[in-house]
FIROMAR-481113 format. One record per residue (C-alpha): residue in three letters; chain; x, y, z. Coordinates in pm, 1 decimal, padded with zeros to 6 digits. Layout:
> Ala:A:X:Y:Z
...
***
This chain:
> Met:A:01785.4:01565.6:00688.3
> Ser:A:02120.3:01400.6:00788.9
> Leu:A:02432.1:01409.3:00579.6
> Lys:A:02385.3:01013.2:00543.0
> Leu:A:02032.3:01032.4:00421.6
> Thr:A:02103.3:01338.4:00181.1
> Leu:A:02365.4:01140.9:00014.0
> Lys:A:02141.3:00823.6:-00002.6
> Tyr:A:01878.7:01046.0:-00187.8
> Lys:A:02137.4:01183.1:-00414.9
> Ile:A:02305.0:00876.1:-00508.3
> Ser:A:01990.4:00683.9:-00542.7
> Ser:A:01847.4:00963.0:-00767.7
> Trp:A:02124.4:00864.1:-01021.0
> Phe:A:02110.2:00485.8:-01014.1
> Pro:A:01709.4:00430.6:-00900.0
> Ala:A:01620.9:00042.1:-00869.0
> Lys:A:01458.9:-00080.2:-01160.2
> Leu:A:01085.4:-00156.8:-01133.4
> Lys:A:00997.0:-00515.6:-01203.0
> Asn:A:00650.9:-00676.4:-01203.0
> Ser:A:00616.3:-00965.4:-01007.1
> Ala:A:00566.0:-01303.4:-01125.9
> Arg:A:00239.4:-01352.5:-00985.1
> Glu:A:-00085.4:-01543.0:-01062.7
> Lys:A:-00380.2:-01287.2:-01144.9
> Lys:A:-00704.0:-01353.2:-01020.1
> Gly:A:-00984.8:-01139.2:-00958.4
> Glu:A:-01117.8:-01148.1:-00595.0
> Asn:A:-01456.1:-01035.2:-00417.4
> Leu:A:-01485.9:-00894.9:-00038.6
> Asn:A:-01751.7:-01179.0:00026.6
> Asn:A:-01495.8:-01472.4:-00050.4
> Asn:A:-01293.0:-01334.6:00288.2
> Pro:A:-00969.3:-01245.4:00096.9
> Ser:A:-00673.6:-01147.7:00271.8
> Val:A:-00577.6:-00760.1:00218.9
> Leu:A:-00266.6:-00567.3:00174.9
> Ile:A:-00326.3:-00178.4:00224.5
> Val:A:-00048.5:00005.0:00114.2
> Cys:A:-00003.9:00376.8:00185.6
> Lys:A:00215.4:00700.9:00262.8
> Asp:A:00194.1:00848.2:00609.1
> Thr:A:00029.2:01159.7:00626.7
> Asp:A:-00111.7:01249.9:00946.3
> Glu:A:-00343.0:01098.3:01209.6
> Ala:A:-00637.2:01202.4:01103.5
> Tyr:A:-00578.9:00987.4:00767.5
> Tyr:A:-00448.8:00700.6:00963.3
> Arg:A:-00801.9:00724.6:01187.3
> Ala:A:-00991.8:00684.1:00859.3
> Leu:A:-00805.3:00412.2:00764.9
> Lys:A:-00833.9:00240.4:01088.3
> Asn:A:-01193.6:00284.1:01069.9
> Phe:A:-01220.9:00127.3:00722.8
> Val:A:-01003.0:-00147.1:00838.7
> Gln:A:-01265.8:-00248.5:01139.7
> His:A:-01549.2:-00181.5:00890.7
> Leu:A:-01413.5:-00435.0:00639.8
> Lys:A:-01362.2:-00671.0:00929.6
> Gly:A:-01694.6:-00639.9:01058.8
> Glu:A:-01906.4:-00586.9:00780.6
> Tyr:A:-01706.7:-00890.8:00537.8
> Gly:A:-01545.7:-01128.4:00789.3
> Ile:A:-01220.8:-01057.5:00627.2
> Arg:A:-00957.0:-01306.5:00789.1
> Glu:A:-00635.8:-01102.0:00735.2
> Ile:A:-00602.3:-00736.7:00664.5
> Leu:A:-00247.7:-00583.7:00661.5
> Val:A:-00182.8:-00201.9:00656.2
> Val:A:00162.1:-00130.6:00536.7
> Phe:A:00244.8:00269.1:00600.6
> Tyr:A:00546.7:00433.4:00465.6
> Ser:A:00710.7:00712.4:00634.4
> Glu:A:01002.5:00956.1:00522.1
> Asn:A:01075.0:01018.3:00886.1
> Gln:A:01374.1:00817.6:01063.8
> Glu:A:01269.0:00539.7:01287.2
> Glu:A:01326.2:00758.9:01610.0
> Ser:A:01099.5:01039.2:01483.3
> Leu:A:00824.7:00838.6:01364.6
> Pro:A:00466.1:00935.5:01488.4
> Gly:A:00333.7:00790.3:01820.7
> Tyr:A:-00002.9:00662.1:01643.9
> Leu:A:00181.1:00425.0:01403.1
> Gly:A:00194.9:00154.9:01668.8
> His:A:-00152.3:00164.9:01795.6
> Leu:A:-00348.5:-00103.9:01552.4
> Lys:A:-00274.0:-00441.4:01519.0
> Glu:A:-00320.9:-00490.8:01145.6
> Leu:A:-00044.6:-00222.6:01082.5
> Asp:A:00307.5:-00267.7:00954.6
> Tyr:A:00549.1:00042.5:00863.3
> Phe:A:00859.4:00113.0:00728.8
> Cys:A:01088.6:00427.3:00711.1
> Ile:A:01386.5:00611.0:00525.6
> Asp:A:01606.6:00383.6:00790.4
> Asn:A:01458.7:00057.2:00621.4
> Leu:A:01571.1:00119.1:00266.1
> Asn:A:01889.9:00027.5:00092.5
> Trp:A:02103.7:00251.0:-00092.3
> Arg:A:01857.2:00280.5:-00402.6
> Leu:A:01569.7:00354.3:-00226.3
> Arg:A:01437.6:-00008.5:-00231.2
> Pro:A:01256.9:-00197.1:00093.4
> Asn:A:01437.4:-00511.8:00040.7
> Lys:A:01345.5:-00686.0:00382.0
> Ile:A:00964.9:-00540.6:00387.7
> Ile:A:00947.0:-00664.5:00035.5
> Glu:A:01035.3:-01016.6:00097.0
> Arg:A:00847.9:-01026.7:00450.0
> Leu:A:00527.9:-00933.7:00239.6
> Asn:A:00618.9:-01191.5:-00032.7
> Leu:A:00605.7:-01466.1:00238.5
> Asn:A:00230.4:-01443.4:00265.3
> Ser:A:00028.2:-01449.0:-00028.7
> Tyr:A:-00208.6:-01185.7:-00038.6
> Asp:A:-00562.0:-01210.5:-00242.6
> Ile:A:-00583.2:-00810.6:-00307.6
> Leu:A:-00379.0:-00547.0:-00289.6
> Leu:A:-00531.6:-00175.1:-00233.9
> Asp:A:-00297.5:00097.1:-00358.7
> Leu:A:-00391.0:00442.3:-00145.9
> Cys:A:-00074.8:00636.9:-00232.3
> Ser:A:-00158.9:00975.8:-00348.6
> Val:A:00220.8:01085.3:-00429.7
> Lys:A:00497.3:00934.7:-00636.7
> Ser:A:00745.0:00765.3:-00368.0
> His:A:01029.0:00535.2:-00528.7
> Pro:A:01037.1:00300.0:-00206.0
> Leu:A:00620.1:00242.4:-00268.0
> Ser:A:00647.3:00169.9:-00632.4
> Cys:A:00887.3:-00082.5:-00550.6
> Leu:A:00673.0:-00268.0:-00324.7
> Ile:A:00389.2:-00250.8:-00531.1
> Ser:A:00506.9:-00342.4:-00810.8
> Glu:A:00686.1:-00637.4:-00676.0
> Ser:A:00394.9:-00779.2:-00453.6
> Asn:A:00278.7:-01113.3:-00522.9
> Ala:A:-00092.4:-01003.3:-00462.3
> Ser:A:-00335.7:-01171.8:-00707.7
> Phe:A:-00540.1:-00868.0:-00734.1
> Lys:A:-00424.5:-00507.5:-00708.5
> Val:A:-00642.2:-00218.1:-00701.8
> Gly:A:-00574.4:00139.1:-00736.5
> Arg:A:-00705.9:00485.8:-00826.4
> Ala:A:-00707.1:00635.7:-01177.6
> Gly:A:-00443.4:00889.3:-01219.6
> Arg:A:-00241.4:00755.5:-00930.7
> Pro:A:00123.0:00721.4:-00965.5
> Tyr:A:00144.2:00317.3:-00981.4
> Ser:A:-00171.4:00264.5:-01212.5
> Glu:A:00057.8:00072.9:-01460.7
> Phe:A:00064.3:-00228.7:-01201.9
> Met:A:-00286.1:-00225.7:-01104.0
> Asp:A:-00568.9:-00498.0:-01249.8
> Leu:A:-00861.2:-00287.7:-01146.8
> Ile:A:-00836.0:00103.3:-01177.4
> Ile:A:-01152.0:00307.7:-01029.8
> Glu:A:-01208.0:00629.0:-01167.0
> Ile:A:-01387.1:00910.9:-00955.5
> Ser:A:-01361.6:01275.6:-00940.0
> Glu:A:-00997.5:01442.9:-00868.1
> Phe:A:-01206.0:01641.3:-00602.7
> Ser:A:-01321.3:01324.8:-00426.2
> Gly:A:-01120.2:01226.8:-00083.8
> Glu:A:-01001.1:00938.0:00004.9
> Glu:A:-01329.3:00825.0:00190.9
> Glu:A:-01540.2:00816.4:-00127.4
> Phe:A:-01232.2:00651.0:-00307.2
> Leu:A:-01265.0:00359.9:-00028.8
> Asn:A:-01629.9:00338.7:-00034.3
> Gln:A:-01626.8:00293.1:-00435.7
> Val:A:-01333.4:00016.1:-00385.5
> Glu:A:-01569.0:-00161.2:-00127.0
> Tyr:A:-01892.1:-00116.9:-00366.5
> Tyr:A:-01695.1:-00264.0:-00663.0
> Leu:A:-01511.4:-00540.7:-00480.6
> Ser:A:-01810.9:-00656.3:-00316.6
> Lys:A:-02015.1:-00684.7:-00620.6
> Leu:A:-01779.7:-00792.6:-00893.4
> Ser:A:-01821.6:-01167.8:-00956.5
> Phe:A:-01509.7:-01319.8:-01064.7
> Asn:A:-01528.0:-01689.4:-01221.6
***
């Protein structure tokens, strides 16, 4: 890690950006109503990326969802990002180079809030300050996450499954609940 990044982490640990809940209209959404979906996650490896890509294709095919965007956060620098991150049309990512000195991804938050997403799906398994800023400030009208995960205080629907269940089981539960729940 470069000296610049080391200093950025050190300074931001002393003065972290404050998390704030966005002013948003909370409204439940069902997958059958053709919502727009924002999926937020941290880059782990190519197998995780492929599983998420399959889930996105499944949602588009099964429910005809008009707009899906997957936002990955990588702690790598821009020039050392994994090659597979550029192979999906519905993908955006940001890395350590895109953060301000308080580890807040200002530009991506502004860009995401230009669109009004119906559902935000939190797939973050480890706490990360840049992702907490993005999730808390998102204007998505319905935020869904897993119980026991770092950002559950920002969620409208929390799905509780065994801690030994993997992401695939969680995605199956998300699909089940978001296709069955009725919001009037």
